[in-house]
PyMOL Python script that loads the backbone (N, CA, C, O; Angstrom):
from pymol import cmd

cmd.read_pdbstr("""\
ATOM      1  N   UNK A   1     -11.014  68.307  35.232  1.00  0.00           N
ATOM      2  CA  UNK A   1     -11.566  66.999  34.940  1.00  0.00           C
ATOM      3  C   UNK A   1     -11.142  66.512  33.546  1.00  0.00           C
ATOM      4  O   UNK A   1     -10.808  65.341  33.361  1.00  0.00           O
ATOM      5  N   UNK A   2     -11.160  67.437  32.564  1.00  0.00           N
ATOM      6  CA  UNK A   2     -10.765  67.052  31.207  1.00  0.00           C
ATOM      7  C   UNK A   2      -9.291  66.681  31.145  1.00  0.00           C
ATOM      8  O   UNK A   2      -8.905  65.784  30.395  1.00  0.00           O
ATOM      9  N   UNK A   3      -8.467  67.368  31.931  1.00  0.00           N
ATOM     10  CA  UNK A   3      -7.035  67.050  31.949  1.00  0.00           C
ATOM     11  C   UNK A   3      -6.800  65.630  32.440  1.00  0.00           C
ATOM     12  O   UNK A   3      -6.024  64.882  31.845  1.00  0.00           O
ATOM     13  N   UNK A   4      -7.464  65.263  33.513  1.00  0.00           N
ATOM     14  CA  UNK A   4      -7.299  63.921  34.074  1.00  0.00           C
ATOM     15  C   UNK A   4      -7.779  62.856  33.085  1.00  0.00           C
ATOM     16  O   UNK A   4      -7.150  61.806  32.953  1.00  0.00           O
ATOM     17  N   UNK A   5      -8.870  63.116  32.403  1.00  0.00           N
ATOM     18  CA  UNK A   5      -9.365  62.186  31.391  1.00  0.00           C
ATOM     19  C   UNK A   5      -8.353  62.045  30.255  1.00  0.00           C
ATOM     20  O   UNK A   5      -8.120  60.939  29.766  1.00  0.00           O
ATOM     21  N   UNK A   6      -7.763  63.135  29.844  1.00  0.00           N
ATOM     22  CA  UNK A   6      -6.748  63.098  28.779  1.00  0.00           C
ATOM     23  C   UNK A   6      -5.540  62.287  29.214  1.00  0.00           C
ATOM     24  O   UNK A   6      -5.013  61.493  28.435  1.00  0.00           O
ATOM     25  N   UNK A   7      -5.094  62.477  30.453  1.00  0.00           N
ATOM     26  CA  UNK A   7      -3.951  61.721  30.978  1.00  0.00           C
ATOM     27  C   UNK A   7      -4.266  60.234  30.988  1.00  0.00           C
ATOM     28  O   UNK A   7      -3.452  59.422  30.548  1.00  0.00           O
ATOM     29  N   UNK A   8      -5.422  59.878  31.478  1.00  0.00           N
ATOM     30  CA  UNK A   8      -5.789  58.452  31.549  1.00  0.00           C
ATOM     31  C   UNK A   8      -5.957  57.843  30.163  1.00  0.00           C
ATOM     32  O   UNK A   8      -5.586  56.691  29.936  1.00  0.00           O
ATOM     33  N   UNK A   9      -6.517  58.615  29.240  1.00  0.00           N
ATOM     34  CA  UNK A   9      -6.691  58.122  27.873  1.00  0.00           C
ATOM     35  C   UNK A   9      -5.336  57.920  27.203  1.00  0.00           C
ATOM     36  O   UNK A   9      -5.129  56.930  26.503  1.00  0.00           O
ATOM     37  N   UNK A  10      -4.423  58.846  27.415  1.00  0.00           N
ATOM     38  CA  UNK A  10      -3.105  58.779  26.787  1.00  0.00           C
ATOM     39  C   UNK A  10      -2.232  57.678  27.363  1.00  0.00           C
ATOM     40  O   UNK A  10      -1.552  56.963  26.628  1.00  0.00           O
ATOM     41  N   UNK A  11      -2.255  57.547  28.687  1.00  0.00           N
ATOM     42  CA  UNK A  11      -1.363  56.585  29.338  1.00  0.00           C
ATOM     43  C   UNK A  11      -2.011  55.228  29.595  1.00  0.00           C
ATOM     44  O   UNK A  11      -1.316  54.263  29.912  1.00  0.00           O
ATOM     45  N   UNK A  12      -3.315  55.145  29.464  1.00  0.00           N
ATOM     46  CA  UNK A  12      -4.018  53.878  29.683  1.00  0.00           C
ATOM     47  C   UNK A  12      -3.810  53.361  31.092  1.00  0.00           C
ATOM     48  O   UNK A  12      -3.868  54.133  32.049  1.00  0.00           O
ATOM     49  N   UNK A  13      -3.570  52.083  31.231  1.00  0.00           N
ATOM     50  CA  UNK A  13      -3.421  51.451  32.542  1.00  0.00           C
ATOM     51  C   UNK A  13      -2.177  51.928  33.281  1.00  0.00           C
ATOM     52  O   UNK A  13      -2.093  51.802  34.503  1.00  0.00           O
ATOM     53  N   UNK A  14      -1.215  52.474  32.549  1.00  0.00           N
ATOM     54  CA  UNK A  14       0.009  52.968  33.184  1.00  0.00           C
ATOM     55  C   UNK A  14      -0.321  54.095  34.162  1.00  0.00           C
ATOM     56  O   UNK A  14       0.291  54.187  35.226  1.00  0.00           O
ATOM     57  N   UNK A  15      -1.280  54.950  33.813  1.00  0.00           N
ATOM     58  CA  UNK A  15      -1.658  56.069  34.681  1.00  0.00           C
ATOM     59  C   UNK A  15      -2.199  55.574  36.016  1.00  0.00           C
ATOM     60  O   UNK A  15      -2.022  56.232  37.041  1.00  0.00           O
ATOM     61  N   UNK A  16      -2.845  54.441  36.011  1.00  0.00           N
ATOM     62  CA  UNK A  16      -3.426  53.905  37.239  1.00  0.00           C
ATOM     63  C   UNK A  16      -2.421  53.110  38.061  1.00  0.00           C
ATOM     64  O   UNK A  16      -2.574  52.984  39.276  1.00  0.00           O
ATOM     65  N   UNK A  17      -1.393  52.571  37.406  1.00  0.00           N
ATOM     66  CA  UNK A  17      -0.447  51.698  38.101  1.00  0.00           C
ATOM     67  C   UNK A  17       0.832  52.421  38.533  1.00  0.00           C
ATOM     68  O   UNK A  17       1.735  51.783  39.073  1.00  0.00           O
ATOM     69  N   UNK A  18       0.931  53.721  38.313  1.00  0.00           N
ATOM     70  CA  UNK A  18       2.122  54.467  38.716  1.00  0.00           C
ATOM     71  C   UNK A  18       1.756  55.479  39.794  1.00  0.00           C
ATOM     72  O   UNK A  18       0.585  55.658  40.128  1.00  0.00           O
ATOM     73  N   UNK A  19       2.751  56.115  40.316  1.00  0.00           N
ATOM     74  CA  UNK A  19       2.532  57.151  41.316  1.00  0.00           C
ATOM     75  C   UNK A  19       2.485  58.531  40.665  1.00  0.00           C
ATOM     76  O   UNK A  19       3.010  59.503  41.208  1.00  0.00           O
ATOM     77  N   UNK A  20       1.855  58.603  39.505  1.00  0.00           N
ATOM     78  CA  UNK A  20       1.739  59.843  38.776  1.00  0.00           C
ATOM     79  C   UNK A  20       0.987  60.875  39.614  1.00  0.00           C
ATOM     80  O   UNK A  20      -0.105  60.611  40.117  1.00  0.00           O
ATOM     81  N   UNK A  21       1.587  62.042  39.753  1.00  0.00           N
ATOM     82  CA  UNK A  21       0.959  63.120  40.503  1.00  0.00           C
ATOM     83  C   UNK A  21       0.493  64.168  39.514  1.00  0.00           C
ATOM     84  O   UNK A  21       1.264  64.621  38.668  1.00  0.00           O
ATOM     85  N   UNK A  22      -0.750  64.548  39.620  1.00  0.00           N
ATOM     86  CA  UNK A  22      -1.335  65.546  38.732  1.00  0.00           C
ATOM     87  C   UNK A  22      -1.787  66.725  39.569  1.00  0.00           C
ATOM     88  O   UNK A  22      -2.513  66.562  40.549  1.00  0.00           O
ATOM     89  N   UNK A  23      -1.356  67.906  39.181  1.00  0.00           N
ATOM     90  CA  UNK A  23      -1.757  69.113  39.901  1.00  0.00           C
ATOM     91  C   UNK A  23      -2.130  70.179  38.880  1.00  0.00           C
ATOM     92  O   UNK A  23      -1.335  70.509  38.000  1.00  0.00           O
ATOM     93  N   UNK A  24      -3.323  70.708  38.995  1.00  0.00           N
ATOM     94  CA  UNK A  24      -3.765  71.766  38.097  1.00  0.00           C
ATOM     95  C   UNK A  24      -3.412  73.103  38.733  1.00  0.00           C
ATOM     96  O   UNK A  24      -3.905  73.438  39.809  1.00  0.00           O
ATOM     97  N   UNK A  25      -2.551  73.867  38.058  1.00  0.00           N
ATOM     98  CA  UNK A  25      -2.109  75.158  38.582  1.00  0.00           C
ATOM     99  C   UNK A  25      -2.756  76.289  37.790  1.00  0.00           C
ATOM    100  O   UNK A  25      -2.974  76.179  36.584  1.00  0.00           O
ATOM    101  N   UNK A  26      -3.053  77.363  38.488  1.00  0.00           N
ATOM    102  CA  UNK A  26      -3.549  78.555  37.810  1.00  0.00           C
ATOM    103  C   UNK A  26      -2.391  79.194  37.060  1.00  0.00           C
ATOM    104  O   UNK A  26      -1.265  79.212  37.558  1.00  0.00           O
ATOM    105  N   UNK A  27      -2.652  79.710  35.886  1.00  0.00           N
ATOM    106  CA  UNK A  27      -1.580  80.287  35.085  1.00  0.00           C
ATOM    107  C   UNK A  27      -0.919  81.470  35.788  1.00  0.00           C
ATOM    108  O   UNK A  27       0.257  81.746  35.550  1.00  0.00           O
ATOM    109  N   UNK A  28      -1.648  82.165  36.642  1.00  0.00           N
ATOM    110  CA  UNK A  28      -1.061  83.312  37.347  1.00  0.00           C
ATOM    111  C   UNK A  28      -0.041  82.881  38.396  1.00  0.00           C
ATOM    112  O   UNK A  28       0.756  83.701  38.853  1.00  0.00           O
ATOM    113  N   UNK A  29      -0.054  81.614  38.783  1.00  0.00           N
ATOM    114  CA  UNK A  29       0.884  81.105  39.790  1.00  0.00           C
ATOM    115  C   UNK A  29       2.151  80.505  39.188  1.00  0.00           C
ATOM    116  O   UNK A  29       3.143  80.315  39.892  1.00  0.00           O
ATOM    117  N   UNK A  30       2.123  80.212  37.920  1.00  0.00           N
ATOM    118  CA  UNK A  30       3.252  79.553  37.260  1.00  0.00           C
ATOM    119  C   UNK A  30       3.674  80.360  36.040  1.00  0.00           C
ATOM    120  O   UNK A  30       2.933  80.435  35.061  1.00  0.00           O
ATOM    121  N   UNK A  31       4.852  80.961  36.090  1.00  0.00           N
ATOM    122  CA  UNK A  31       5.314  81.821  35.006  1.00  0.00           C
ATOM    123  C   UNK A  31       5.316  81.122  33.654  1.00  0.00           C
ATOM    124  O   UNK A  31       4.941  81.724  32.648  1.00  0.00           O
ATOM    125  N   UNK A  32       5.728  79.877  33.618  1.00  0.00           N
ATOM    126  CA  UNK A  32       5.789  79.177  32.343  1.00  0.00           C
ATOM    127  C   UNK A  32       4.403  78.991  31.736  1.00  0.00           C
ATOM    128  O   UNK A  32       4.275  78.880  30.516  1.00  0.00           O
ATOM    129  N   UNK A  33       3.359  78.954  32.569  1.00  0.00           N
ATOM    130  CA  UNK A  33       2.002  78.854  32.042  1.00  0.00           C
ATOM    131  C   UNK A  33       1.495  80.199  31.549  1.00  0.00           C
ATOM    132  O   UNK A  33       0.867  80.270  30.492  1.00  0.00           O
ATOM    133  N   UNK A  34       1.759  81.280  32.304  1.00  0.00           N
ATOM    134  CA  UNK A  34       1.224  82.567  31.851  1.00  0.00           C
ATOM    135  C   UNK A  34       1.968  83.083  30.635  1.00  0.00           C
ATOM    136  O   UNK A  34       1.400  83.836  29.844  1.00  0.00           O
ATOM    137  N   UNK A  35       3.218  82.699  30.469  1.00  0.00           N
ATOM    138  CA  UNK A  35       3.942  83.101  29.264  1.00  0.00           C
ATOM    139  C   UNK A  35       3.295  82.453  28.033  1.00  0.00           C
ATOM    140  O   UNK A  35       3.103  83.115  27.013  1.00  0.00           O
ATOM    141  N   UNK A  36       2.965  81.177  28.129  1.00  0.00           N
ATOM    142  CA  UNK A  36       2.307  80.491  27.018  1.00  0.00           C
ATOM    143  C   UNK A  36       0.925  81.086  26.753  1.00  0.00           C
ATOM    144  O   UNK A  36       0.544  81.267  25.596  1.00  0.00           O
ATOM    145  N   UNK A  37       0.175  81.392  27.807  1.00  0.00           N
ATOM    146  CA  UNK A  37      -1.137  82.012  27.638  1.00  0.00           C
ATOM    147  C   UNK A  37      -1.012  83.369  26.955  1.00  0.00           C
ATOM    148  O   UNK A  37      -1.811  83.710  26.083  1.00  0.00           O
ATOM    149  N   UNK A  38      -0.008  84.135  27.358  1.00  0.00           N
ATOM    150  CA  UNK A  38       0.203  85.452  26.768  1.00  0.00           C
ATOM    151  C   UNK A  38       0.545  85.333  25.285  1.00  0.00           C
ATOM    152  O   UNK A  38       0.005  86.072  24.461  1.00  0.00           O
ATOM    153  N   UNK A  39       1.429  84.418  24.947  1.00  0.00           N
ATOM    154  CA  UNK A  39       1.817  84.235  23.546  1.00  0.00           C
ATOM    155  C   UNK A  39       0.608  83.800  22.710  1.00  0.00           C
ATOM    156  O   UNK A  39       0.417  84.287  21.595  1.00  0.00           O
ATOM    157  N   UNK A  40      -0.198  82.893  23.243  1.00  0.00           N
ATOM    158  CA  UNK A  40      -1.388  82.442  22.518  1.00  0.00           C
ATOM    159  C   UNK A  40      -2.385  83.585  22.334  1.00  0.00           C
ATOM    160  O   UNK A  40      -2.998  83.720  21.274  1.00  0.00           O
ATOM    161  N   UNK A  41      -2.541  84.405  23.375  1.00  0.00           N
ATOM    162  CA  UNK A  41      -3.456  85.541  23.268  1.00  0.00           C
ATOM    163  C   UNK A  41      -2.979  86.510  22.197  1.00  0.00           C
ATOM    164  O   UNK A  41      -3.776  86.976  21.383  1.00  0.00           O
ATOM    165  N   UNK A  42      -1.695  86.815  22.189  1.00  0.00           N
ATOM    166  CA  UNK A  42      -1.143  87.744  21.196  1.00  0.00           C
ATOM    167  C   UNK A  42      -1.370  87.221  19.783  1.00  0.00           C
ATOM    168  O   UNK A  42      -1.795  87.961  18.895  1.00  0.00           O
ATOM    169  N   UNK A  43      -1.082  85.944  19.589  1.00  0.00           N
ATOM    170  CA  UNK A  43      -1.257  85.361  18.261  1.00  0.00           C
ATOM    171  C   UNK A  43      -2.721  85.403  17.845  1.00  0.00           C
ATOM    172  O   UNK A  43      -3.042  85.776  16.717  1.00  0.00           O
ATOM    173  N   UNK A  44      -3.606  85.020  18.756  1.00  0.00           N
ATOM    174  CA  UNK A  44      -5.038  85.015  18.466  1.00  0.00           C
ATOM    175  C   UNK A  44      -5.613  86.396  18.238  1.00  0.00           C
ATOM    176  O   UNK A  44      -6.584  86.551  17.497  1.00  0.00           O
ATOM    177  N   UNK A  45      -5.028  87.398  18.864  1.00  0.00           N
ATOM    178  CA  UNK A  45      -5.505  88.766  18.723  1.00  0.00           C
ATOM    179  C   UNK A  45      -5.238  89.317  17.329  1.00  0.00           C
ATOM    180  O   UNK A  45      -5.990  90.150  16.823  1.00  0.00           O
ATOM    181  N   UNK A  46      -4.165  88.847  16.719  1.00  0.00           N
ATOM    182  CA  UNK A  46      -3.845  89.268  15.361  1.00  0.00           C
ATOM    183  C   UNK A  46      -3.204  90.644  15.305  1.00  0.00           C
ATOM    184  O   UNK A  46      -2.836  91.223  16.327  1.00  0.00           O
ATOM    185  N   UNK A  47      -3.083  91.143  14.102  1.00  0.00           N
ATOM    186  CA  UNK A  47      -2.550  92.482  13.884  1.00  0.00           C
ATOM    187  C   UNK A  47      -1.165  92.686  14.475  1.00  0.00           C
ATOM    188  O   UNK A  47      -0.285  91.834  14.354  1.00  0.00           O
ATOM    189  N   UNK A  48      -0.992  93.842  15.120  1.00  0.00           N
ATOM    190  CA  UNK A  48       0.310  94.194  15.699  1.00  0.00           C
ATOM    191  C   UNK A  48       0.731  93.217  16.788  1.00  0.00           C
ATOM    192  O   UNK A  48       1.917  92.913  16.916  1.00  0.00           O
ATOM    193  N   UNK A  49      -0.227  92.717  17.579  1.00  0.00           N
ATOM    194  CA  UNK A  49       0.123  91.772  18.645  1.00  0.00           C
ATOM    195  C   UNK A  49       0.709  90.490  18.078  1.00  0.00           C
ATOM    196  O   UNK A  49       1.665  89.939  18.624  1.00  0.00           O
ATOM    197  N   UNK A  50       0.130  90.020  16.980  1.00  0.00           N
ATOM    198  CA  UNK A  50       0.665  88.803  16.351  1.00  0.00           C
ATOM    199  C   UNK A  50       2.081  89.051  15.839  1.00  0.00           C
ATOM    200  O   UNK A  50       2.960  88.207  16.012  1.00  0.00           O
ATOM    201  N   UNK A  51       2.302  90.192  15.217  1.00  0.00           N
ATOM    202  CA  UNK A  51       3.641  90.529  14.729  1.00  0.00           C
ATOM    203  C   UNK A  51       4.651  90.570  15.870  1.00  0.00           C
ATOM    204  O   UNK A  51       5.783  90.112  15.717  1.00  0.00           O
ATOM    205  N   UNK A  52       4.246  91.114  17.005  1.00  0.00           N
ATOM    206  CA  UNK A  52       5.160  91.238  18.144  1.00  0.00           C
ATOM    207  C   UNK A  52       5.545  89.886  18.741  1.00  0.00           C
ATOM    208  O   UNK A  52       6.669  89.714  19.212  1.00  0.00           O
ATOM    209  N   UNK A  53       4.626  88.938  18.723  1.00  0.00           N
ATOM    210  CA  UNK A  53       4.895  87.651  19.376  1.00  0.00           C
ATOM    211  C   UNK A  53       5.587  86.653  18.438  1.00  0.00           C
ATOM    212  O   UNK A  53       6.146  85.664  18.911  1.00  0.00           O
ATOM    213  N   UNK A  54       5.561  86.887  17.145  1.00  0.00           N
ATOM    214  CA  UNK A  54       6.120  85.922  16.204  1.00  0.00           C
ATOM    215  C   UNK A  54       7.588  85.569  16.439  1.00  0.00           C
ATOM    216  O   UNK A  54       7.967  84.434  16.151  1.00  0.00           O
ATOM    217  N   UNK A  55       8.441  86.468  16.946  1.00  0.00           N
ATOM    218  CA  UNK A  55       9.832  86.062  17.193  1.00  0.00           C
ATOM    219  C   UNK A  55       9.985  84.932  18.224  1.00  0.00           C
ATOM    220  O   UNK A  55      11.016  84.260  18.242  1.00  0.00           O
ATOM    221  N   UNK A  56       8.989  84.717  19.070  1.00  0.00           N
ATOM    222  CA  UNK A  56       9.104  83.634  20.060  1.00  0.00           C
ATOM    223  C   UNK A  56       8.259  82.419  19.699  1.00  0.00           C
ATOM    224  O   UNK A  56       8.251  81.435  20.439  1.00  0.00           O
ATOM    225  N   UNK A  57       7.547  82.468  18.572  1.00  0.00           N
ATOM    226  CA  UNK A  57       6.706  81.354  18.128  1.00  0.00           C
ATOM    227  C   UNK A  57       7.555  80.453  17.245  1.00  0.00           C
ATOM    228  O   UNK A  57       8.058  80.878  16.205  1.00  0.00           O
ATOM    229  N   UNK A  58       7.707  79.197  17.674  1.00  0.00           N
ATOM    230  CA  UNK A  58       8.534  78.255  16.907  1.00  0.00           C
ATOM    231  C   UNK A  58       7.742  77.574  15.805  1.00  0.00           C
ATOM    232  O   UNK A  58       8.248  77.390  14.698  1.00  0.00           O
ATOM    233  N   UNK A  59       6.508  77.201  16.098  1.00  0.00           N
ATOM    234  CA  UNK A  59       5.678  76.549  15.082  1.00  0.00           C
ATOM    235  C   UNK A  59       4.204  76.801  15.378  1.00  0.00           C
ATOM    236  O   UNK A  59       3.823  77.136  16.500  1.00  0.00           O
ATOM    237  N   UNK A  60       3.391  76.631  14.344  1.00  0.00           N
ATOM    238  CA  UNK A  60       1.954  76.836  14.455  1.00  0.00           C
ATOM    239  C   UNK A  60       1.275  75.590  13.897  1.00  0.00           C
ATOM    240  O   UNK A  60       1.606  75.131  12.804  1.00  0.00           O
ATOM    241  N   UNK A  61       0.327  75.049  14.651  1.00  0.00           N
ATOM    242  CA  UNK A  61      -0.428  73.886  14.214  1.00  0.00           C
ATOM    243  C   UNK A  61      -1.868  74.322  14.011  1.00  0.00           C
ATOM    244  O   UNK A  61      -2.538  74.710  14.968  1.00  0.00           O
ATOM    245  N   UNK A  62      -2.349  74.264  12.788  1.00  0.00           N
ATOM    246  CA  UNK A  62      -3.722  74.639  12.468  1.00  0.00           C
ATOM    247  C   UNK A  62      -4.598  73.400  12.622  1.00  0.00           C
ATOM    248  O   UNK A  62      -4.397  72.403  11.929  1.00  0.00           O
ATOM    249  N   UNK A  63      -5.565  73.462  13.527  1.00  0.00           N
ATOM    250  CA  UNK A  63      -6.413  72.307  13.806  1.00  0.00           C
ATOM    251  C   UNK A  63      -7.701  72.292  12.988  1.00  0.00           C
ATOM    252  O   UNK A  63      -8.538  71.405  13.159  1.00  0.00           O
ATOM    253  N   UNK A  64      -7.858  73.254  12.115  1.00  0.00           N
ATOM    254  CA  UNK A  64      -9.085  73.293  11.281  1.00  0.00           C
ATOM    255  C   UNK A  64      -9.006  72.339  10.140  1.00  0.00           C
ATOM    256  O   UNK A  64      -9.944  72.246   9.348  1.00  0.00           O
TER     257      UNK A  64
END
""", "prot")
cmd.dss("prot")
cmd.show_as("cartoon", "prot")
cmd.util.cbc("prot")
cmd.orient("prot")
């Protein structure tokens, strides 16, 4: 539900007037999603896991 709200907020009336297809996939079904989840988990875990994942991390955005 939050994803659809974000899409509509970002695209405004364009989202309603196009044939935009939105599909929510489980990360276990889509490799590109589980890879991102894994990298985020490693970074968030810290320590050795963060060190291991840093070679594939291009940038970090701190939202605090």
